[in-house]
C-alpha positions as CSV (number, residue, x, y, z in Angstrom):
1,M,298.4,77.9,51.7
2,A,301.8,80.2,53.1
3,E,300.9,82.8,55.8
4,F,300.7,85.8,54.3
5,A,300.5,89.8,55.2
6,D,296.3,90.6,55.4
7,Y,295.3,92.2,52.2
8,R,292.0,92.7,53.1
9,P,292.5,95.9,55.4
10,H,293.6,97.8,52.4
11,L,291.1,97.2,49.8
12,P,289.8,100.9,49.1
13,G,286.6,102.2,48.6
14,P,285.3,104.1,45.9
15,E,286.8,107.3,46.5
16,H,290.0,105.4,46.6
17,S,289.7,103.8,43.4
18,R,292.3,104.1,40.1
19,I,289.8,102.8,38.0
20,A,288.8,105.7,35.2
21,G,286.8,103.2,33.3
22,D,284.3,100.2,33.3
23,D,286.5,98.6,30.7
24,A,290.7,98.7,29.2
25,I,289.4,101.2,26.1
26,N,287.8,103.4,28.4
27,H,290.1,103.2,31.8
28,A,293.3,103.7,29.5
29,R,291.6,107.1,27.9
30,G,291.0,108.5,31.7
31,R,294.4,107.5,33.1
32,L,296.4,108.9,30.3
33,A,294.6,112.3,31.2
34,L,296.5,112.4,34.3
35,P,300.0,113.9,34.3
36,R,301.6,111.2,36.1
37,A,300.8,108.8,33.9
38,A,300.8,110.6,30.6
39,G,304.5,111.7,31.5
40,L,305.6,107.7,32.2
41,F,304.2,106.8,29.0
42,K,306.3,109.4,27.0
43,E,309.5,108.5,28.9
44,W,309.1,105.0,27.9
45,G,307.9,106.4,24.5
46,E,311.5,108.1,24.4
47,L,313.7,105.0,25.7
48,A,311.6,102.7,22.8
49,G,313.2,105.3,20.3
50,Q,317.1,104.9,21.3
51,R,319.2,102.2,19.3
52,F,319.5,99.2,21.6
53,H,322.6,98.0,23.5
54,G,321.5,95.8,26.3
55,L,321.9,96.3,29.8
56,S,325.2,96.8,31.5
57,V,326.9,97.9,34.5
58,D,329.2,100.7,33.0
59,G,327.5,101.8,29.9
60,T,330.0,99.7,27.7
61,C,328.5,95.2,26.6
62,V,330.7,93.2,27.2
63,S,331.0,90.9,24.2
64,G,331.3,87.1,23.6
65,L,329.3,86.2,26.2
66,Y,326.4,84.4,24.2
67,E,327.0,81.9,21.3
68,L,324.8,80.1,19.3
69,R,324.2,76.7,20.0
70,D,321.6,74.0,20.4
71,E,319.9,73.5,23.7
72,N,317.4,71.3,22.5
73,A,314.7,73.9,23.2
74,P,311.4,72.6,22.2
75,V,311.2,74.4,18.9
76,G,309.5,71.8,16.6
77,E,306.2,71.7,19.4
78,M,306.6,75.3,19.1
79,A,306.2,76.5,15.8
80,D,303.5,73.5,15.3
81,A,301.6,75.6,17.5
82,A,302.4,78.8,16.6
83,G,300.9,77.7,13.1
84,R,298.0,76.7,14.3
85,L,297.3,80.5,15.4
86,L,298.5,81.4,12.8
87,D,295.7,79.7,10.7
88,A,293.0,80.0,13.2
89,L,293.6,84.5,12.3
90,S,291.6,86.7,10.4
91,P,293.7,88.8,7.9
92,D,293.3,91.2,10.0
93,E,294.7,89.6,13.1
94,R,297.3,88.7,11.5
95,A,298.4,91.5,10.5
96,R,298.3,92.9,14.1
97,G,299.7,89.7,15.5
98,M,302.6,89.1,13.4
99,Q,306.0,91.0,13.1
100,Q,308.9,91.4,11.6
101,V,311.7,88.9,13.7
102,D,313.8,92.1,14.5
103,S,311.0,94.3,14.6
104,N,311.6,97.4,17.4
105,L,308.3,96.3,18.5
106,W,309.6,93.5,20.6
107,R,310.2,96.4,22.8
108,Q,307.3,97.8,23.9
109,W,305.7,96.0,26.2
110,Q,305.2,97.2,29.4
111,N,303.6,96.1,32.8
112,T,300.8,98.5,33.6
113,E,297.4,98.0,33.3
114,I,296.7,100.5,30.6
115,F,296.3,99.8,27.4
116,V,297.5,101.6,24.8
117,E,299.7,99.1,22.2
118,R,298.5,98.8,19.2
119,H,300.0,95.7,17.5
120,G,299.4,92.3,19.3
121,L,296.2,90.6,19.6
122,R,294.3,91.2,22.8
123,L,293.3,88.3,24.2
124,E,290.2,89.6,26.0
125,F,289.1,90.0,22.3
126,L,289.7,86.8,20.8
127,S,287.5,83.6,20.8
128,A,287.5,81.4,23.4
129,E,289.5,78.9,20.4
130,K,292.1,81.2,19.5
131,R,292.8,82.3,23.3
132,E,293.1,78.5,23.6
133,L,295.6,78.3,20.6
134,V,297.6,81.1,22.5
135,L,297.9,79.2,25.7
136,R,299.0,75.9,24.0
137,I,302.1,78.3,22.5
138,L,303.1,78.6,26.2
139,H,302.4,75.7,26.9
140,A,305.0,74.1,24.2
141,S,307.6,77.0,25.0
142,L,307.6,76.9,28.7
143,S,308.6,74.4,31.5
144,D,305.0,73.5,33.3
145,Q,306.6,75.8,36.5
146,G,306.5,78.7,33.6
147,Y,303.3,77.9,32.4
148,H,301.5,77.4,35.6
149,D,303.5,81.2,36.9
150,A,302.3,82.9,33.7
151,L,299.0,81.8,34.1
152,G,298.7,82.1,37.5
153,V,299.2,85.8,37.1
154,M,296.9,86.5,34.8
155,Q,294.5,84.5,37.1
156,L,295.5,86.7,40.6
157,N,294.9,89.7,37.9
158,A,291.5,88.6,37.7
159,F,291.2,88.1,41.3
160,L,292.5,91.4,41.8
161,G,289.5,92.8,39.5
162,D,287.3,91.0,41.3
163,L,287.8,92.5,44.5
164,I,287.9,95.8,43.8
165,D,284.8,95.2,41.2
166,A,286.8,96.6,37.7
167,P,286.7,92.9,36.1
168,G,286.5,95.1,32.9
169,V,289.9,96.7,33.6
170,L,291.8,93.7,35.3
171,G,290.9,90.3,34.0
172,E,292.7,87.3,33.4
173,W,292.4,87.8,29.2
174,S,294.0,91.7,30.2
175,Y,296.9,90.6,28.0
176,N,298.5,91.0,24.3
177,F,300.1,88.8,22.8
178,C,302.3,88.7,19.3
179,I,304.2,87.0,16.7
180,Y,307.5,87.9,15.5
181,G,309.4,86.6,12.6
182,K,307.7,82.8,10.9
183,P,307.5,80.3,12.9
184,S,310.6,77.6,11.9
185,T,312.5,74.9,14.0
186,S,315.5,76.7,12.0
187,D,314.9,80.1,11.5
188,P,314.9,82.9,13.9
189,W,311.3,83.6,15.4
190,G,309.7,83.7,18.7
191,W,307.0,85.3,20.8
192,Q,305.4,88.2,23.2
193,L,303.0,88.2,25.7
194,W,302.1,91.2,27.7
195,G,300.1,93.5,29.9
196,H,299.1,93.8,34.1
197,H,302.5,92.7,35.6
198,L,303.6,90.5,32.9
199,G,305.6,90.7,30.0
200,L,307.2,87.1,28.8
201,S,309.5,87.8,25.7
202,C,310.4,84.5,24.1
203,M,313.1,84.6,21.2
204,V,314.0,81.0,19.4
205,V,316.9,80.5,16.8
206,G,317.1,77.0,15.7
207,G,317.1,74.7,19.3
208,Q,318.2,77.9,21.2
209,M,315.8,80.0,23.8
210,V,316.2,83.4,25.2
211,L,313.3,84.3,27.3
212,T,314.1,87.7,28.4
213,P,313.5,90.3,29.3
214,S,310.8,88.0,31.8
215,F,308.6,90.1,34.3
216,L,305.9,88.5,36.5
217,G,304.0,90.0,39.5
218,A,301.2,90.4,41.2
219,E,299.4,92.6,43.8
220,I,298.1,90.0,45.9
221,C,300.2,87.1,45.0
222,Y,297.9,84.6,46.7
223,S,294.0,83.6,46.2
224,D,292.0,83.2,49.7
225,E,288.7,82.8,47.9
226,G,286.7,82.4,44.6
227,R,287.6,80.6,41.4
228,Y,291.3,80.6,42.2
229,K,291.5,79.7,45.5
230,G,294.8,78.3,46.8
231,L,296.7,80.0,43.6
232,Q,299.8,81.1,45.4
233,L,302.9,82.6,43.6
234,F,306.9,83.6,44.2
235,Q,307.1,81.8,47.8
236,D,310.1,80.0,46.3
237,E,311.5,83.9,45.1
238,Q,310.7,84.8,48.4
239,R,311.8,81.9,51.1
240,L,314.9,81.1,48.6
241,G,315.8,85.3,48.2
242,L,315.0,85.6,52.5
243,E,317.2,82.5,53.1
244,L,320.2,83.3,51.2
245,F,320.9,86.9,52.6
246,N,320.0,85.4,56.7
247,S,322.8,82.7,55.8
248,L,325.7,85.2,54.7
249,P,327.4,85.6,58.1
250,M,327.6,89.3,59.4
251,P,330.3,91.1,57.0
252,D,328.6,89.8,53.4
253,Q,325.3,91.0,55.1
254,Q,326.8,94.4,55.9
255,K,328.3,94.3,52.0
256,A,325.0,93.6,50.7
257,R,322.5,95.5,52.5
258,L,322.2,98.8,50.8
259,G,319.7,100.1,53.3
260,F,317.0,99.5,55.9
261,D,314.2,101.4,54.0
262,L,312.1,100.7,50.9
263,G,310.3,103.9,51.0
264,G,314.6,104.9,50.3
265,A,315.3,107.0,53.4
266,D,318.4,106.0,53.8
267,L,319.2,105.6,50.2
268,P,320.5,107.8,47.5
269,E,318.3,110.7,46.0
270,G,316.5,109.7,43.4
271,R,317.0,106.3,43.8
272,V,313.5,105.5,44.6
273,H,310.9,105.6,41.6
274,F,307.0,106.3,42.0
275,A,306.3,103.3,39.0
276,D,309.0,101.2,39.8
277,Y,309.8,101.8,43.5
278,L,313.3,100.6,43.6
279,M,313.0,98.2,40.5
280,L,315.7,99.4,38.1
281,G,315.4,96.2,35.0
282,G,311.7,96.7,34.2
283,A,310.0,98.1,31.4
284,H,312.0,99.9,28.7
285,Q,315.1,100.2,30.8
286,D,316.6,97.8,27.7
287,N,319.9,100.3,28.0
288,R,319.7,101.1,31.4
289,V,323.3,101.1,33.5
290,V,323.3,99.6,36.9
291,P,326.7,99.6,38.8
292,L,327.2,96.7,40.6
293,E,326.3,96.8,43.9
294,G,326.2,94.6,47.2
295,V,328.7,91.6,47.9
296,C,330.7,89.6,45.7
297,A,329.6,85.8,45.6
298,A,333.5,84.9,45.0
299,E,333.8,85.9,48.6
300,F,330.9,82.8,49.4
301,G,331.7,79.9,51.4
302,G,330.1,76.7,49.1
303,P,326.7,76.7,51.4
304,Q,326.0,80.1,50.4
305,R,326.5,79.3,46.6
306,R,324.4,76.7,46.9
307,C,321.8,78.8,47.9
308,L,322.7,81.3,45.1
309,L,322.5,79.1,42.5
310,D,319.1,78.0,44.1
311,L,317.9,81.1,43.8
312,V,318.5,81.6,40.3
313,N,317.1,78.2,39.3
314,A,313.8,79.5,40.6
315,Y,313.4,82.1,38.4
316,V,315.5,80.2,35.2
317,G,312.9,77.4,36.1
318,T,310.7,78.8,33.4
319,M,312.2,77.3,30.5
320,P,312.2,74.0,29.7
321,D,315.0,71.4,30.7
322,G,317.1,72.4,28.1
323,P,317.2,75.8,27.9
324,R,316.9,76.2,31.5
325,H,320.1,73.9,32.1
326,A,322.4,75.7,29.5
327,K,321.5,78.9,31.2
328,M,322.6,77.6,35.0
329,M,325.9,76.6,33.4
330,D,326.5,79.8,31.8
331,V,325.6,82.0,35.3
332,E,327.6,79.1,37.3
333,R,330.7,80.2,34.6
334,H,330.1,83.5,36.1
335,L,329.5,83.0,39.2
336,P,333.0,84.7,40.3
337,Q,331.8,87.9,38.9
338,T,328.4,87.9,40.3
339,H,326.7,90.7,42.9
340,F,324.0,90.2,45.4
341,C,322.5,93.1,47.4
342,W,319.6,93.3,49.5
343,I,317.5,96.5,51.0
344,G,314.9,96.4,53.8
345,G,314.4,94.2,56.5
346,N,315.2,90.4,57.0
347,G,312.6,88.9,59.4
348,P,310.2,86.7,58.7
349,S,307.8,89.0,57.6
350,D,309.2,91.9,56.5
351,P,309.4,93.5,52.6
352,F,312.4,93.4,51.1
353,Y,314.3,94.5,47.5
354,Y,316.9,91.7,46.3
355,R,319.1,92.2,43.2
356,I,321.3,89.1,41.4
357,Q,323.7,90.8,39.3
358,S,326.5,88.4,37.0
359,P,327.3,89.2,33.0
360,V,324.7,86.7,32.1
361,I,321.6,87.4,33.6
362,F,319.8,90.2,35.8
363,I,318.0,89.6,38.5
364,E,315.5,91.6,40.3
365,F,312.7,91.3,43.6
366,D,310.7,93.6,45.0
367,H,308.0,94.3,47.1
368,H,305.7,97.1,46.6
369,P,303.2,99.2,48.3
370,G,299.3,99.3,47.3
371,L,298.3,100.6,43.5
372,F,294.5,99.3,43.8
373,L,295.1,98.3,46.9
374,T,295.6,101.3,49.6
375,N,298.4,100.4,51.6
376,P,301.2,103.2,51.3
377,E,304.0,101.0,52.5
378,P,305.4,98.3,50.8
379,L,303.8,94.6,52.1
380,G,304.7,91.3,51.5
381,F,301.2,90.3,49.0
382,H,302.5,92.8,46.4
383,V,305.6,91.0,44.4
384,H,307.4,92.1,41.0
385,T,310.1,90.0,39.7
386,V,312.5,90.5,36.6
387,V,314.9,88.4,34.9
388,R,317.4,89.9,31.4
389,S,320.7,88.6,29.8
390,P,322.6,92.1,29.6
391,N,325.0,93.1,27.9
392,G,323.0,92.6,24.8
393,N,320.9,89.8,24.8
394,D,317.5,90.4,25.9
395,Y,315.1,89.8,23.0
396,G,317.6,87.1,22.1
397,F,319.5,90.4,19.9
398,D,322.5,89.3,20.1
399,I,321.8,85.5,19.3
400,L,320.1,87.1,16.1
401,R,322.7,89.5,15.2
402,Q,325.1,86.0,15.4
403,H,322.7,84.2,13.2
404,Y,322.4,86.7,10.5
405,A,326.3,87.1,10.4
406,H,326.9,83.4,10.2
407,S,324.2,82.7,7.4
408,H,325.0,85.9,5.6
409,A,321.1,85.8,4.9
410,H,320.5,89.6,5.5
411,G,323.6,90.7,6.3
412,V,325.1,92.4,9.7
413,G,323.0,95.3,9.9
414,H,320.5,94.8,11.9
415,D,320.4,97.3,14.8
416,H,317.1,97.6,16.3
417,D,316.8,101.0,15.8
418,G,313.4,102.7,16.7
């Protein structure tokens, strides 16, 4: 077990509990009665209603970055696993759990524990057999590491629920799953899994895969007791990020570091959001404008470039070998246009934030304060990460558009309006 900050001094008593009900439905009702939570979901609803453009540097998406190609994605195994689930569902479950491939519901994922969605299949309400069929789709679609990490997020959610006596709200199956389009080895389709600290959006077009937005996190990113004892996540993302920053020459560290205080004392006003904190690319930020900051990788020496690529690979490694290799080639090709920035300390136990921003990938890592625990300052046991495909290819929407244009099967009018 790696060394972690100790979470136990921050376990809440009854007077500090944020659990508003004994199950997901009652909890959501109680939380949404509070102005802050209601305001957040109102803001997200307005963002989801915007026409999709994609995350960009200046509000204009760069064209020509993505192309239709065969990446040897495991589409046969994926389609077979998805077909088995659909065959097992009732008509009502199929109606909720299967949507059109170009549906704007792709953009309705969010990473809170608040259960508000009316589409998709809630795993805790499915039979054990149907849950297993969902997991088979994940296993067919992801690398071994990606599957381990996705399940690990769900299991650490249950670990947190056990610790704070809230298993009805924070459980292993407190997640939603949806299939978009008809599973196929040639036509576009995909799936989405989302819930507390987890949001995976997987689109395949022929042998090509897009696995963004991808959100993984945990409040307590390790389990030191109980049924998941020994489980730990985000160690490579944390260690390699710290190694990269500390490998930079001092002038590059000074360029990369935007500030020292994760609470925002030395950052521009408004940089810290009450829900997302320092993260800019989280749920419903599909069209966000994020200017480049920090140091450009064009200035890196060979060792620093290798460190950066190793760090990117820790995130892209959730995909199977073919799509992962194709994505890493894209990232390497655009390395001279890639920027790296940092907020926080750089000691072995310091909390921090970093961002990798290139024309074809957007990665964030952020240590957070307590939500269900009571620590007011960010500590190393609460982690959020996100990966996006900027310039219009989140959810695979750019390659989906190209597929329609190429095949002329549906025209070119699929612009993903809300």
